C-alpha positions as CSV (number, residue, x, y, z in Angstrom):
1,M,33.9,-3.9,53.9
2,P,34.3,-2.1,57.3
3,S,34.3,-4.3,60.4
4,R,32.1,-3.6,63.4
5,H,32.3,-4.9,66.9
6,F,29.3,-6.7,68.3
7,R,28.6,-8.0,71.8
8,V,25.8,-10.6,71.7
9,W,24.2,-12.4,74.6
10,R,24.7,-16.2,74.6
11,G,23.0,-18.3,77.2
12,D,19.8,-19.8,78.5
13,R,17.6,-19.9,81.7
14,D,20.6,-21.2,83.6
15,G,22.8,-18.2,82.8
16,G,25.2,-17.0,80.1
17,A,27.5,-14.2,79.0
18,F,28.2,-11.8,76.2
19,A,30.3,-13.1,73.3
20,D,32.3,-10.7,71.1
21,F,32.2,-10.7,67.3
22,D,34.0,-8.6,64.7
23,V,31.9,-8.8,61.6
24,G,32.0,-7.0,58.2
25,V,29.1,-4.7,57.5
26,D,27.8,-3.7,54.1
27,P,26.1,-0.3,53.4
28,G,22.3,-0.4,54.2
29,M,22.4,-3.3,56.6
30,V,20.2,-3.5,59.7
31,V,21.1,-5.1,63.0
32,L,19.2,-8.3,62.0
33,D,21.3,-8.6,58.9
34,V,24.5,-8.5,61.0
35,L,23.1,-11.1,63.4
36,H,22.4,-13.4,60.4
37,R,25.9,-12.9,59.2
38,I,27.3,-13.8,62.6
39,Q,25.0,-16.8,62.6
40,A,26.2,-17.9,59.2
41,T,29.9,-17.4,59.6
42,Q,30.9,-17.4,63.3
43,A,28.2,-18.8,65.6
44,T,26.0,-21.2,63.7
45,D,24.0,-22.1,66.8
46,L,23.1,-18.5,67.6
47,A,19.3,-18.4,68.4
48,V,17.6,-15.4,66.8
49,R,13.8,-15.0,66.4
50,W,12.6,-13.3,63.2
51,N,10.0,-13.6,60.5
52,C,8.9,-10.8,58.2
53,K,12.0,-8.5,58.2
54,A,9.7,-5.6,57.5
55,G,8.8,-4.3,61.0
56,K,5.3,-5.8,61.0
57,C,5.5,-9.2,62.8
58,G,7.2,-8.1,66.0
59,S,9.3,-11.3,66.2
60,C,12.8,-9.8,66.2
61,S,12.5,-7.7,69.4
62,V,15.8,-7.3,71.2
63,E,17.6,-4.8,73.3
64,I,20.2,-2.9,71.4
65,N,22.6,-0.8,73.5
66,G,20.1,-1.0,76.3
67,R,17.1,0.2,74.3
68,P,14.2,-2.2,73.2
69,R,14.1,-2.2,69.4
70,L,13.1,-4.2,66.4
71,A,16.4,-5.6,65.0
72,C,15.0,-5.5,61.4
73,M,14.3,-1.8,61.7
74,T,17.5,-0.6,63.4
75,R,19.9,0.6,60.8
76,M,23.6,0.2,61.3
77,N,24.2,3.9,60.3
78,L,22.6,4.9,63.6
79,F,25.8,3.9,65.4
80,G,29.1,5.7,65.4
81,A,32.0,4.1,63.4
82,G,33.9,2.9,66.5
83,E,30.8,2.1,68.7
84,T,30.3,-1.3,70.1
85,I,26.8,-2.7,69.4
86,T,25.5,-4.7,72.3
87,V,22.5,-7.0,71.6
88,Q,20.6,-8.9,74.3
89,P,17.1,-10.4,74.7
90,L,14.2,-8.5,76.3
91,R,15.0,-8.4,80.0
92,A,11.4,-8.3,81.3
93,F,11.0,-12.0,80.2
94,P,12.7,-15.3,81.0
95,I,15.4,-16.3,78.5
96,Q,14.9,-19.4,76.3
97,K,18.1,-19.3,74.4
98,D,20.5,-16.5,73.4
99,L,18.3,-13.7,71.9
100,I,15.0,-15.5,72.3
101,P,12.9,-14.6,75.3
102,D,9.9,-16.6,76.6
103,V,7.0,-14.3,76.0
104,S,4.2,-16.8,76.7
105,L,3.1,-14.9,79.8
106,N,1.7,-12.3,77.4
107,Y,-0.6,-14.7,75.8
108,R,-1.9,-15.9,79.2
109,Q,-2.6,-12.3,80.1
110,N,-4.5,-11.9,76.9
111,E,-6.7,-14.9,77.7
112,R,-7.9,-13.2,80.9
113,I,-9.5,-10.2,79.1
114,P,-13.3,-10.6,78.5
115,P,-13.8,-10.7,74.7
116,F,-15.8,-8.3,72.5
117,K,-19.5,-8.4,73.2
118,P,-21.5,-6.4,70.6
119,R,-24.9,-4.9,71.2
120,P,-27.8,-6.3,69.1
121,R,-28.1,-5.1,65.6
122,D,-30.6,-2.4,64.6
123,P,-34.1,-3.6,63.4
124,D,-32.9,-3.5,59.8
125,G,-30.0,-5.8,60.6
126,N,-27.2,-3.2,60.5
127,H,-24.8,-1.8,63.1
128,R,-24.5,2.0,63.2
129,M,-21.6,3.9,64.6
130,Y,-20.2,7.4,64.5
131,Q,-17.1,7.6,62.3
132,E,-15.2,9.4,65.0
133,D,-15.9,6.5,67.4
134,V,-14.6,4.1,64.8
135,E,-11.4,6.2,64.2
136,R,-10.7,6.4,67.9
137,V,-10.0,2.7,68.3
138,Q,-8.3,2.2,64.9
139,E,-4.9,3.3,66.3
140,F,-4.9,0.5,68.9
141,R,-5.3,-2.1,66.1
142,K,-1.9,-1.3,64.7
143,C,-0.2,-3.2,67.5
144,I,2.2,-5.9,66.1
145,E,2.7,-7.5,69.6
146,C,6.5,-6.9,69.6
147,F,6.2,-6.5,73.4
148,L,8.7,-3.7,73.5
149,C,6.3,-1.8,75.6
150,Q,6.0,-4.7,78.0
151,D,9.7,-4.9,78.2
152,V,10.3,-1.3,79.0
153,C,7.5,-1.0,81.6
154,H,9.2,-0.6,84.9
155,V,6.3,-2.3,86.7
156,L,7.0,-5.5,84.8
157,R,10.7,-5.2,84.2
158,D,12.0,-3.9,87.6
159,H,9.2,-4.7,90.1
160,R,8.1,-8.0,88.5
161,R,4.4,-7.3,89.2
162,Q,3.1,-9.4,86.3
163,D,0.5,-10.9,88.6
164,Q,-0.9,-7.4,89.4
165,F,-0.5,-5.5,86.1
166,V,-1.2,-6.8,82.6
167,G,1.1,-4.2,81.1
168,P,0.8,-1.5,78.3
169,R,0.1,-3.9,75.5
170,F,-3.0,-5.3,77.2
171,M,-4.1,-2.0,78.6
172,I,-4.3,-1.0,74.9
173,R,-6.3,-4.1,74.1
174,L,-8.6,-3.2,76.9
175,A,-8.9,0.3,75.6
176,S,-9.7,-1.0,72.1
177,L,-12.6,-3.0,73.6
178,E,-13.9,-0.5,76.1
179,M,-13.9,2.4,73.6
180,H,-15.5,0.3,70.8
181,P,-18.8,1.9,69.9
182,L,-20.6,-1.5,69.7
183,D,-19.1,-3.2,72.8
184,T,-21.4,-3.7,75.8
185,E,-19.1,-5.7,78.2
186,D,-18.3,-3.8,81.5
187,R,-14.6,-4.4,82.2
188,I,-14.0,-1.5,84.5
189,P,-14.1,-3.6,87.7
190,K,-11.5,-6.0,86.3
191,I,-9.4,-3.1,84.9
192,K,-9.2,-1.7,88.5
193,E,-8.9,-4.9,90.5
194,E,-7.4,-7.6,88.2
195,F,-5.6,-5.8,85.4
196,G,-3.9,-3.1,87.6
197,S,-4.7,0.2,86.0
198,G,-3.5,2.0,89.2
199,M,0.0,0.5,88.9
200,C,0.9,2.6,85.9
201,N,2.4,6.0,86.8
202,I,2.3,7.3,83.2
203,T,6.0,7.7,82.5
204,R,5.2,7.2,78.8
205,C,8.2,5.0,78.3
206,C,6.0,2.4,76.6
207,T,4.8,5.1,74.1
208,E,8.4,6.1,73.3
209,V,9.5,2.6,72.2
210,C,6.4,1.6,70.2
211,P,7.5,1.0,66.5
212,E,3.9,1.6,65.3
213,H,3.8,5.0,67.1
214,I,0.7,4.2,69.1
215,N,0.1,6.8,71.7
216,I,-0.3,4.1,74.4
217,T,-0.3,6.3,77.4
218,D,-2.3,9.4,76.4
219,N,-4.9,7.7,74.2
220,G,-5.2,4.3,75.9
221,I,-4.0,4.0,79.5
222,I,-5.0,7.5,80.8
223,P,-8.6,7.2,79.5
224,L,-8.9,3.8,81.2
225,K,-7.6,5.3,84.4
226,E,-10.1,8.1,84.1
227,R,-13.0,5.7,83.7
228,V,-11.9,3.8,86.8
229,V,-11.7,7.1,88.8
230,D,-15.1,8.2,87.5
231,R,-16.6,4.9,88.6
232,Y,-15.0,4.5,92.0
233,Y,-13.7,7.8,93.2
234,D,-15.9,10.6,91.9
235,P,-17.6,11.9,95.1
236,F,-20.8,12.9,93.3
237,L,-21.2,9.5,91.6
238,W,-20.4,7.8,95.0
239,L,-23.2,9.8,96.7
240,K,-25.6,9.1,93.9
241,R,-24.9,5.3,94.2
242,K,-25.4,5.5,98.0
243,L,-28.7,7.4,97.6
244,T,-30.1,5.2,94.8
245,G,-28.5,1.9,95.7
246,G,-27.1,1.6,92.2
């Protein structure tokens, strides 16, 4: 059984440091498997969050060699034979303990978003939609809330503007509501003023780390930014509002 060298963050809100572990690795293992082996044999108090081990719950989000990843979907054969594997918690959020971040801010952001408000049913009691409109929002529903996109967003990670920008995950939720063919709620003013669509400079870093391959930037954030521009900055619409008072 070949041995691999791991550097794993140990600590809490008050501070901490990396701890070094040499651990045997079997063929086919993923990083989460190795963390469990470290937990079982060398550091029984190591805190690791996980659930499904199938890349569908988003619980095991960590940073591996500086890149936000799901530990359960990161195979050990991605790394060179002599490469040190460094694992640390998501750096955009406060640390609870070891590899577990406090992501509760995300749920508070979600509560701020006006919910789905469907239009009335047709006279026969049915809702009717074009299939292409239905398919447009299906992509956004794949989100597993791993918050890797939130972690890699420089507005949240580097500039700490959580009070001004809800982040990529919630721009996608807003897109799923705004583009829903049955929704009637007008969220554009909040998207501009409260949720901070203008803060994103479309670097596409969030799209790059999404394990569900959601095209966050091009299919979600950019269309929302365009709707804000159409509403507030289009000179012809501005003139029309001035003339009509609407």
